[in-house]
N, C-alpha and C positions, 0 to 999 in steps of 0.2 A: 566798735563792738560788733561781733558776729550775730547774725539773725538766727532765730530758731527755725528748724526745718518744718515745713508745713505738714500737717497730718493728712495722710491719704486714706480715704475710706473705700476706694475701689482700685482694682488693678490698673484701670485706665488712668486714674489720678496719679498712682505711683509711677507709672511709666512716664507721664508728663513731667514729674518732679525730677527723675533721674536723667532726663534729657537736658536739664538746665545746667548752667555752670554752678556747681555746688561750693565753690571756694569761699563764698561769702557767708556760708552757714556754719553754725557751731555743731560739729559732728563728734565731739569727744564723748558724748554720752551714748553714742551708738555702740551696739555690741554685735559681733558677727553671729550670723544665724546659719546653721547647717541644715539643709533640707534633706530628708530621708526619702528617696524615691524607690529604693529597692524593696520589693515585697518581703515581708517577714513570714516565711512559711515553715520554719523549723522551730521546735519548742525545746526548751531546756528546763529541767527540774533539778535543783541542787539544794543541798542542805548546808547551812553555815551557822556559825554561832550567832545568837540573837544580837549580841553587842555589835558584831560586824554589820549585820543588816541595818541596825539602827544608825550606825555611823554612815553607811552608804546612803540611807534615806536622808540624813541630815545634810550631807554634802550635795545630794541631788536637789534638795529643797533650796539650798543657798545658790545653786546654779540655775534654779528656776526650771528644772526639767523633771519628768517622772523618773523614779529610781530605776526602773527597768531600762530606760534609755541610757541613764548614767552608767549602769553596768555594761551595756552593750558598747558604749563609747569607750569605756575603760579597756574592754577586751580589744576593740579595734585599734586603740593607741598602742596596746602591748604588742599586737601583731605587726603594726606598721614599724615600730621601733626595734622589733626583734627581741624584746624582753619577755 
């Protein structure tokens, strides 16, 4: 049986954990995290049907992110895939 990954409370603790051999740990509950370092200096104001906004908010809630970030990520994916 694989061990649970220890909890890191500081950056130093996290760095020490990732330097270890992680093959003995259960990592299937891990989810990828995308850090956003680029400054958000432009604003967008748009109108949309309320039902669409509520659907966006519901999807964002299930993804565990703010709905505005969800919209930004959807736009980024559309640009990256050319759709």
